[in-house]
N, C-alpha and C positions, 0 to 999 in steps of 0.2 A: 504493500499500499504506499502510496505517495501522498503526502499532505502538501497542497499548494496554498500557501498562506498569503493573505493580504491584510494589512493593518498599518499602524504607524511606521514610518520609515525606520525607526530605531530597532524594530523587530528583525530587520534583515541580518544584523550582526548576531542575533541570538539563534539563528537557524540550526547551527551545529548542536547547541545545547537542547533545543527543542527536539531534534531528531534522536538524540541519545535518550532523553526522558520518555519520548513517545514510542520508541522501539521501532521506528520506521523512517523512511526518507522524508526530508522536509525541504521544500523549495519555495522561493518567492514567486508569486503569481505574476508572470510577465504577460501583459496584455497582448503583445505581438505573438508570443510563442503558444499561448493557450495551454490546455492541459492534455496529457496523454497517459496511457497506461491505467492500472487500477488506482484511480486518483479520487481524492475528496478535496474540495475547496473549503478552506477555513477562513471565514469572513470575521475578522476581529474588530470589535468596537474601536472606532477611531480611524478606520480605513477611509481613504478619499475616493475609492472606486465606487461606482454606482452598483448597488446591490442587485437591481434588476438585470444589469448586464452580466454580473457574475452568476446569477441564477439561470441564465440562458446558455451557459457553456456546455451543457449536456452531462455534467457530473454532479454527484451529490454535493450539498453545501451544508456545512455546519456553521451556524452563526453564534458568535460569542458576544452575547448582549451584556453580561455582567450584572452589576447591581441593578435593582429594580427602582431606580430613580427616573425622573422624566426622560432623560436621555436614553436610558436602557429600555424603557417602555416604548419610546418612539422607534427604536431599532427593532424591538419585538414586533410592533405593528407592521413595520416595513417588511420584515422577513415573512410574516404571514401573508401580507398582500402580494409578495413575489412568489407565493406558493411553497416556501420552505416548510417541510413537515414539522409539526410541533416537537417530534422526537429529536429534531436536529437544531433546536434553538435552545441554547444553554444560558441559564441565569444563576445568580447566587441566592441561596435561600438558607438561613440559619447555619451559615458556615459550611454549606454543601454546594456542590455544583450539580444542578438538576436540570432536566429538560422541561419544556412546557407540558409535555405528556406525563410528567411525573416520575420519570426514571431518574434514579440517583447514580450519578457517574463518579462520585467520590468526594473527598474533602476539598474545600477551597484551599488554595495555596496560601499558607500563612494566615488562613482565616479570612482573606479578603481579595484573593486573586484567583484567576482561572489558569491553571497550569496545563502543560502539554498532555499529561496522562488522561484526565477526564475527556479532553477533546479527542484524543486518539481512540478512546473507548466509543464515544459517540460516532466517530468517523467510521470505525470498523463496522458498527451496526448498520450505518447508512449504506455502506458499500455492500455488505452481505445481503441486506434486504431490498436493495435497489430503491432507496428513499430519495427519489429525485424531486426537485422543485416542480410543482404543477400549479400554476396560477389559475384561479377560478375565472371562468368566462363571465359569470354573473353570480352575485352573492347578496341577496337581500337588497336593502336600501342603503347599505353603507353605514348604518347606525352603529355606535359603539355598544357592545353587549352590556346588559345590566350586570353590575357586580354582585357577587355573592361572598359571604364570609370566607376569607382565605384565598380569594381569587384575585389575580392581578388585574388592575384597571388599565387598559391600553390608552395611551395618549392622555393621561390625566394631566390637567393643567397644573403648573407649579403653584403651590400654596404659599407663596411668599407674601409678605406685606412690607412696604417700605419702612425703614427704621424711622421713628419720629424724630430722633435726635442722634446724629452721628457721634460715635465715641471718639475721643481724642487721646493721643498718646501722652503718658506721663513720663517723667525721666526714668522711671524704673521699668517701663514696658519694652518688650522686645517682640520680634516677629512682625506679623502683618499689621497689628495695631500701631506699632511704632513707625513703620514705613508710612502708613496713612497719615500719622500725625506730623511727620517730617516733610510731607509733600505740600508744595504750594497749591497745586490743583491735582485732582485725581480723575482719571478716565477709566471706566470699566468697559472692557471689550469682552462681550458675552456670547459665546457660541450657543446657538439654540439647540444644537445636537452635535454629536461627534463628527469630525471630518469635514466641517464646513469652512475651515480655514481661519479660525479665530486667531491662532498664533501668527499666521502670515499677516493678517490685518494689523495686529498689534506691533509687529516688527516693522511694517511699512510706515505706520503712524509715528513711531519713535524715530525712524530714520529721517523722516521729513522734519519733525519738530526739533531734532537735535541740531539742525543748521542755525537756529536762532536762540535756542534756550537749552537748559539742562534737562534731558528727558531720560527716564529709566523705564525699562520694560520688566515688569514683575510677573512671573508665571506661577500659577497654581496648578501643578500637573497632577494627573491621576492616570497612570499607565493602565490600559485596558487589559493587558495580558501579563500576569505575574504580579510581583509585589508593587504595591502603591506606597511610595516612601513617605508621603504626607509632609514633605518638606517644601519650602518656598525657594524659588530660584529667581535671579535677576540678571539682566544684562544691560549694557549701556554703550553708546558709541565710544570706540577705543578699547573696549573689552572683548576678548575672544571667547565665544561660547557662553553657556550659563554658569552662574556661580551661586553656590548655596548661600542663602541669606544668613549672615552672621548673627550670633546671639548678642553681639554688642550693638552699638548705635547703627541705624540704617543709613544708607547713602542719601544725603539731602538732594532734593531735586525740585525743579520748578514744576514739572509735569510728571506724575507717576501714572503709567499705563499698566493696568492690571489685566492680565489675560486669564480668563476663567471659562468654564463651561457649566452647563446644567448638572454635570456630574460632580461638581465640587461640593463639599459639605455646605449645608444651608447656612450655618453660622458664619462661615468665611464669606460667602457671597453676600449675605445680609450686611455684614460689616463694611464691605467695599461699596455695596449699593447705597448705603446710607450716607457715605462720605463723598460719593462720586459727583463731580460737577457736570459730567457728561456720561451717558450710557450708550454704547454702541452695540447694537444687536447684529450678529452675523448669521446668515442663513444661506441656503442654496436653493436651486429650482425644484427640489423634490417635493412630492406631496406631503411627506412627513414634516419637512421644515415649514411649509406653508401653513399647515394646520397648527403646528406648535407656535408659530408667530402669532396666529390668531388667538390662541388660548392665552398666550403671554399678554397680549394687548387687552384681551377681555378680562384679565385679572386685575386690570388697572395699573399695570407696571409701566415704568418709564422706558421709552425708546427714543432717544434724541436723534440718533443717526442709525439708519439701517444700511448694512452692507450685504449685498447678495452676490455670491459667486456666479459669474457669467460663463457658464460652461458651453463649449461649442457643441452644437448639435444636440443640446439637452432638451428633452421634453419636460413639461411641467410649467413652473411659474417663473417667468423672467422678472427682472427688477421692476419693469413698468407695471406688471400685474400686482405686485406687492404694494406699489405706491397707490394704484387705483383702488384696490380692495380695502386697504387698511388706512388710507389717508395720510401716509407719511409725507412730510414736507422735505425731508433730507434723505435721499436714497442714492447710494453709490454702488456702481457695478464693479466688481473685482474680476478682471479678466483671468481666466484659468485655462488657457489653451496649452498646447504642448510646449511652446516657447516659455510661457510663464512657469509651468510646473518645473521645467528644467532649471530655470533661473532660481526658483525658490530652493530647489534641492542643492544647487551649488552654493547659494548664500548660507543655508543651514550648515553645510560642511565647513564653510569659511567663518562662521560665527558673526555674520554681518547681515544687516537688513537687505532684502531683495529689491533694492532700488538703485538708481544711478548706474554705475558700471557693473553692478551685480544683478541688475534687473532687466526690464524691457521698457521701451517707450510707453506701452499701454499700462504697465504696472506703475510707472512714474506718474502718469497722468491720473490714474485712480488714487494713488497715494496722496498726491497734491490736492485732489478734490476732497478726500477724506480729511486731511489735515485742516483745510480751510473750513469745512463744516464743523469739525470738533472745536476749533478755536473760536468760531462764531458762537457756539453754544457756551463755551467757558467764559468768553468775554461779555456776552449779553446776559447770561444767567437764564436764558429761555430755551 
């Protein structure tokens, strides 16, 4: 059996360890090469690949949705919509890796991650039983099923509420609160789901702002495959790569750009949300993103600027539809063609923002539009 894995780029380096733990061959899913042999595709939360395209490759697909937070539930719903069998959709429940059909595939990795062994067990079953994705040609009226005790609610709206008063850092505080207290202005870049490009948006924004002022990119990561370190990381112009947040005083900055997603712990996101002078929501054209944005806005939460990945040949909801449907005044299209993806990958390896000599003209234009929109919000307070 061969596992063809698609997920965040950093998983590429872990393929040898994945193969050893899974007891089978593990390869990175290359869009040009496709899949061959007795193969199963593993779609890991955080992948930038379109799940519907992966589901049409003609091989079984195991989806690693992870925690049952809004991002995880969105991926669950997308997987089911693409016809992935419930036996092949893996979530975390009470420290165990289980499928939507109720199979227990083993303990969670360090209690909070999905390791290679449970995935391999699910993949072997999918291969042996021929559990291929089969999308429904028609299924009711599309309504969300009524929930029952113990049943996951698909696409449940985030139950956040804006903090009435933002906390400030005292001299003795460290970590996230201290960084927020030391920042002149704070911008929250929030991915509505995994793989929409929130980190790229934050990096582009910092790259532009740094030409005129001190700007720092603070990342709240949560790896979807394996251990989630629960640490904060930061980068800034002139620094190479991500640096762990020190326990001492934070870096003082004029603009702090916090990169988060709906998978981050609620308390952390609430803390940043209450302090933010501007909230940037990042989405893509998928139906899951479009619905999540609607639920986010319907919950009365802020979105000062909306960024939508502009995917070539993408079906779904383009930036203009978001603006028309939800009434956004500030919408920025983030180009995500082959040239842009290559530029982003090169910039990530170099530890620099994907703009200027490290980007493309279209990325530069989008980054400039984003920075202008964000500065307009910060300066006007509207």
